[in-house]
Each structure stands twice: as structure tokens, then as C-alpha cells.
C-alpha positions in Angstrom: -8.4 -3.3 32.9 -6.2 -0.4 31.9 -7.2 1.5 28.8 -5.5 0.3 25.7 -2.7 2.3 24.1 -4.6 2.9 20.9 -4.9 5.5 18.2 -7.6 5.4 15.4 -7.8 7.3 12.2 -10.4 10.0 12.5 -13.4 9.4 10.2 -12.4 7.3 7.2 -9.0 5.9 6.6 -7.4 6.4 3.2 -4.4 4.2 3.8 -3.8 0.6 4.5 -4.2 1.1 8.3 -7.0 2.5 10.5 -4.6 3.2 13.4 -2.3 1.4 15.8 -2.4 -0.5 19.1 0.5 -0.8 21.5 -0.2 -3.7 23.8 1.6 -3.9 27.2 2.5 -7.5 26.8 2.3 -10.3 24.3 -0.5 -12.2 26.1 -3.5 -11.7 23.7 -6.0 -13.0 26.2 -5.0 -10.2 28.7 -4.8 -7.4 26.1 -7.7 -8.1 23.8 -10.7 -7.4 26.1 -9.7 -3.8 26.8 -9.0 -3.2 23.1 -12.4 -4.6 22.0 -14.1 -2.7 24.8 -12.6 0.6 23.7 -14.2 0.2 20.2 -17.6 0.1 22.0 -19.4 -2.8 20.4 -22.4 -3.9 22.5 -22.5 -7.3 24.1 -24.8 -8.6 21.3 -22.3 -7.7 18.6 -20.2 -10.7 17.4 -16.5 -9.8 17.4 -13.9 -11.6 15.3 -10.2 -10.8 15.4 -7.6 -11.9 13.0 -4.0 -11.9 14.1 -0.5 -12.4 12.6 0.4 -15.9 13.7 4.1 -15.0 13.7 3.4 -12.2 16.2 0.9 -14.2 18.3 2.0 -17.9 17.9 0.2 -19.0 21.0 -3.0 -17.0 20.4 -6.1 -18.8 21.8 -9.0 -19.5 19.5 -11.3 -17.5 21.8 -10.8 -14.8 24.4 -13.3 -14.2 27.2 -14.2 -10.5 27.8 -16.9 -9.0 30.0 -20.2 -10.1 28.5 -18.7 -11.6 25.4 -16.5 -14.2 23.8 -14.1 -12.9 21.1 -13.3 -15.3 18.2 -9.6 -15.2 17.3 -8.3 -16.5 14.0 -4.8 -16.6 12.5 -4.3 -14.5 9.4 -3.9 -16.5 6.2 -0.8 -16.8 4.0 0.1 -13.6 2.3 -1.5 -11.4 5.1 0.5 -8.5 6.3 2.7 -8.9 9.3 2.4 -6.8 12.5 -1.4 -6.3 11.9 -4.5 -7.1 13.9 -7.9 -6.9 12.3 -11.0 -6.4 14.4 -14.4 -7.1 12.8 -17.1 -5.9 15.2 -20.2 -6.6 13.1 -22.2 -3.4 12.4 -20.0 -1.3 14.6 -17.0 -1.4 12.3 -13.9 -3.1 11.0 -10.4 -1.9 12.0 -7.0 -2.9 10.6 -4.4 -1.8 13.2 -0.6 -1.8 13.3 0.5 -3.7 16.3 3.4 -1.9 17.9 5.6 -4.5 19.7 5.1 -4.3 23.5 8.9 -3.8 24.1 9.1 -0.9 21.7 10.6 2.2 23.4 8.0 4.8 24.3 9.2 7.5 22.0 9.2 5.2 19.0 5.8 3.7 19.9 4.4 7.2 20.2 5.6 8.1 16.7 4.2 4.8 15.3 0.8 5.4 17.0 0.7 8.9 15.6 1.8 8.0 12.1 -0.6 5.0 11.8 -3.6 7.2 12.7 -2.8 9.7 10.0 -5.5 9.4 7.4 -3.1 10.2 4.6 -0.5 7.6 5.7 0.2 5.3 2.7 2.6 3.0 4.5 2.0 -0.6 5.5 2.6 -1.8 9.0 5.8 -3.6 8.0 7.2 -0.5 6.3 6.4 1.7 9.2 8.2 -0.5 11.7 11.2 -0.7 9.4 11.4 3.1 9.1 11.0 3.5 12.8 13.8 1.1 13.4 16.1 3.1 11.2 14.9 6.5 12.5 13.4 7.5 9.2 9.7 7.5 10.2 8.7 11.2 9.8 12.4 12.3 10.2 12.7 11.0 13.7 15.8 9.5 15.3 15.8 6.0 16.9 15.5 5.9 20.7 18.6 5.0 22.7 18.2 1.5 24.1 
């Protein structure tokens, strides 16, 4: 499995996000094992993932990964869009911006960096909206 395209906030996050993840495709069952593996929970740790049902409409209820089964649940009403939450028992809990797989590399890199900034006060939805208009950290949108 290729390493996930992931950034995490160093130490403790002070914002609504703990980092960002840029999956290569929208097949959660293909992407999730490497993401969970990079967070280093041991095989005895139960892992539960909550996903935005609009972003992952066909998400399976479980995903098999080496040495474990990952429980996948849809986020409830009122949950933030474009977010994945990983609860890895005693290892930790992460709330990550999900950068759309088709996002241009330059925009994705800016989103990954901004989401991992411990002082970032923006929600995932707001960050994506700013990136789309080129106003995330004063950047310009990528040519498509």
C-alpha cells in the first residue's frame, strides 16, 4: 500500500481539525487501511471511523486491513462535511479534512499545510471554499 498523503497537527490541535488527508481515489476500502496504519494503532486497538455520507455514499460498514477490521459509520445530521474522524482507542482521535481526490496538487498541498497548522481556526468546509476561490492563505487557484 502506498503511504497516505496525510498531514497532522504537531502536538495538540487548537482548531477544529487535526490535519488533512488527500486520498488517491474515492474507494474508502482501498484508502482507509494505509491511513489507519500510518497512525500506528496496534492490531489489538479497536478502530472506528466516521465519514461524511455525502462524500462517501457507498462506504462499507467495515473495511479489512492487515490484522484488523475497521468499523465505518456515517456521520450524523449536523456533522461537518468533508471530514473523516478516526477514533483509535487509546492511541488517539483525529478529525481530518478530506481533500477531494481530484483536487489539483498545488491546491491539495496548500490545504494539507493549512489544516495541519495548530493555529488554524477554519472548518473543513470553509477551507475548501477559500481554496476554491484562491483566498486560502493568499494563494491563487490552480489552472485546470
